[in-house]
Residue, then its C-alpha position, 0 to 999 in steps of 0.5 A: m475496514n480502515k479509512l485513510t486520509l492522505s493530506a495534500r502534498t504529504e507522504l504517509i507510511v501505511q500498513v497494507p494487508v496482503d494475501t501471500g500464504p504462509r511461505v512468503q516472508e519478503g517481497i517487493v511492492e511495485r511503484a504504482e499510481l493509485m489515483p491521479g497524483v497519488y503514488m505507492a512507493e516501490s519498496l522492499v517489504t517483510v510480510a508480518k501478520g498478513c501485512v506489509i509496510t510501505s509509503i504512499i505519497n500525495t502530490t496533489e493540492e487536495d486531501v484524498e481518502f481511500s480504504v484498506d481492509k483484509k477482504n479487499q487487500l487494498d480497496v484500490t487494488f494496486c498493491i503488486l507484490y513480487f515475492l522473493f523465494 
């Protein structure tokens, strides 16, 4: 399990595990509020080795911590992918 700390008022590029199956190569991560003031950016992604790369932004004045792992995908389970076929 990877624990991520996102400093106050910063953006972090993250690699997020996804369970897409072997056929899915690309998708769109939907913009989502992960917790108050912390947002996952909407982005076009390519699935590589079971992961996608996207951006998370912390607009608050406090550091936040969350976990990403293969079992739970995103521990906060807010990564919504729309796959392009």
